[in-house]
C-alpha positions, 0 to 999 in steps of 0.5 A: 594536505590541508586541501584534502581535510577540506574536499573530505569535509565538504563530501561528508557535508554533502553525503549528510544534506542527501541524507537528510534529503531521503529521509522523508515521512511517507503513508502506507496506501493500503495495507502493506508487508516491511521486508527483511529485503527486496523480494515478496520471497523476504521474511516480514519485518513488520506489517503496516496498515492503511495510513501507517507513516514510516520513515524512508532511508533509501530508495533502490530499483523499485523499493524503498528502504523504510523504518517504522520505529526501531525496525528497518525494511523494504517496500515496493515503492507503489505501496506508499504515498506521499500524503496520508491516504483517507479511510474508505469507511470514513469517507463513504460513512458520511461525515459532517463534512461530505454529508455522505450515506450513513454506513457502518464499518462492516457495510462500506467494507462489503459494498467494496468487495462486491453486492452487498446488501446495499450494493444487492438493492442497486443491482435490482434497481438498474435490474442486472442480470441474474447471471451478473449478480451470481457471478460477483458472488461466486467471486466473493467467495474465493479465497486465496493464500498469500502464497498462491497470491504471491505466485499469480504475480511472479507468474505474470510478472506483476507489481514487484515481479514486472519486468523493468525496462 
């Protein structure tokens, strides 16, 4: 019997070491949703903003089981990063260390979405055709619900719905 107790103790130590390795901090790459189950149709436990830290508890398939505060759930693997991402608005605002252009947060976000006023000036400068500028403006006006985006991803086998080979 003493040999069996030693094996059980060794197993518990190894299990504890494995869980300690999994319990690491990761960060939301962009806004993301922690869901109750590993499915886009599952209920949202808590929302994440870019840079929010989560504690990774487990990995299964293409999902991480995470803890945020006192809540636990699942996040698709590509929504998280081992390094805290830099805020895009901060990068574009031109801090003293980067010497970048000075933009307000609204202008920075708008420039990323398409032809904001600063980008329109650039389009004029490079003589972008009017039809191209109009096409981007038209795309910016399109709005989709979360359900429509989820349906699109499911039908196209994209993201969490991609087939595993």
